[in-house]
N, C-alpha and C positions, 0 to 999 in steps of 0.2 A: 404824233395822235392820232386817229383818224375819228372824227365825231358824226356819227350818223343821226339825224333826223329823225323824229318818229311822227310819222302826221297826225295831225290833228285830230282826225276820223277814229283811229285806233287807237288811240289815249281815249277818246268817248266811251270807244265799244269794249275796250279794257273796265275803266270806271262802273261802266252801266253793267256788266258782268258780276264786278265785285259787289255792287249796291243789291243786286237781284241775289246774291248767293246770301250776301250778308242777312236778309230779309227772311229768305228760307231757311237758314239757320236759325234765328230769333224763332219763327214761328213755329219749327219744331223742338226745340228746347222749350219753346211754354207750354206746347203741348205735350211734354213728356215730364216736364217739372212740375207745372201748374195747372193738371188740366181741367181743375174745373172753377179757373178765372179766364182760360182760353174763348174765345169764342168763335162765330162765323168765317172771318176775315183770317186768323193763324192756320183753320182749319182747308180752306182753302187757297193758301198759301203754300201749306206741305202740301195738298195732294197735288198742286200744278206741276209742284218744281219733282215732285217724284213721278209724275207722269210724264213730262220732260225725258226726263232720263230713262225713260223707254224709249223714248224716238231714235233711231239710227240714223241721227242727224248728222255724225261722222263719216257717213257713207254717201259715195261721189261716184257718177259714171264713169268706169273707165275700161278702157278695150282691152286692156290687159291684165286683169283681175281674172281672167277663164269666163268670161259672159262676153256678149255683143253691145256695144252702145249704137244705140241707133236713134234717128229721130222721131217723136212721137207726133203727133196731128197738129203739137199746139207747135211744134218747133222745137219742143225741149228735149231733151238729151235723153232715153230710157235706158237702164241696164236689163238684157232679157236673162234668166238664168242660166246657169252654165248647167252642161249633161255631166249626169254622174261618170266617175272615172269608173273602168272596166280593168281589173288588175288579173288577168289570164280565163278567168272564166270559173275556176274553180276550187276547190279547198284542199292543203295539203294531207296527201293521206298517213293520218297517225295513228 
C-alpha cells in the first residue's frame, strides 16, 4: 500500500476553506430563517461570499485556450481575448 503525505499547507488551506464556507452558510441561513435577529456581520459575510462567487478565480492564463498568453508590464501573464470564429460567412438558404 502506497502512503502519500499531504503537505501541512494543503491541509491548512482545506481547513480554512471549510471554515469560511461554514461561516458563509451560517450567515445565509441566519438571514433567511431569522432576519429580525441577524445583523450587519451576517449581511457582510453573506454578501462577501456571494461577491466572491462571481469572480472567475478558476480561470488561468493559458495559450491553448484560444487566446494568447503574453507578459504584461509587471511581468505577470495576461491572456488576450480570442478572435471570433467565422464559419463560412453566410447562412444556409432555407
